[in-house]
C-alpha positions as CSV (number, residue, x, y, z in Angstrom):
1,M,0.0,0.0,0.0
2,I,2.8,2.4,0.9
3,K,4.6,1.7,-2.3
4,I,1.5,2.3,-4.3
5,M,0.8,5.6,-2.6
6,D,4.4,6.6,-3.2
7,K,4.0,5.9,-6.9
8,V,0.7,7.8,-7.0
9,I,2.2,10.8,-5.2
10,G,5.3,10.7,-7.4
11,W,3.2,10.7,-10.6
12,M,1.0,13.5,-9.2
13,M,4.2,15.6,-8.6
14,V,5.4,14.9,-12.1
15,L,2.0,15.9,-13.6
16,L,2.0,19.1,-11.5
17,A,5.5,19.9,-12.7
18,I,4.5,19.3,-16.4
19,I,1.4,21.4,-16.0
20,T,3.3,24.2,-14.3
21,L,6.0,24.2,-17.0
22,W,3.3,24.2,-19.7
23,A,1.5,27.1,-18.0
24,V,4.7,29.1,-17.7
25,L,5.8,28.4,-21.2
26,T,2.4,29.3,-22.7
27,P,1.1,32.1,-20.4
28,N,-0.9,33.9,-23.1
29,H,-3.9,31.6,-22.8
30,L,-4.0,31.4,-19.0
31,Y,-2.8,34.6,-17.3
32,V,-3.9,37.2,-19.8
33,G,-3.5,40.7,-18.3
């Protein structure tokens, strides 16, 4: 169970990092003005 949770948390962190990078690299469609 602990290993599975570690994997889930790890993948969530990876997804958050990718989404953050995508939002930073393409700011014109999110943070306009």
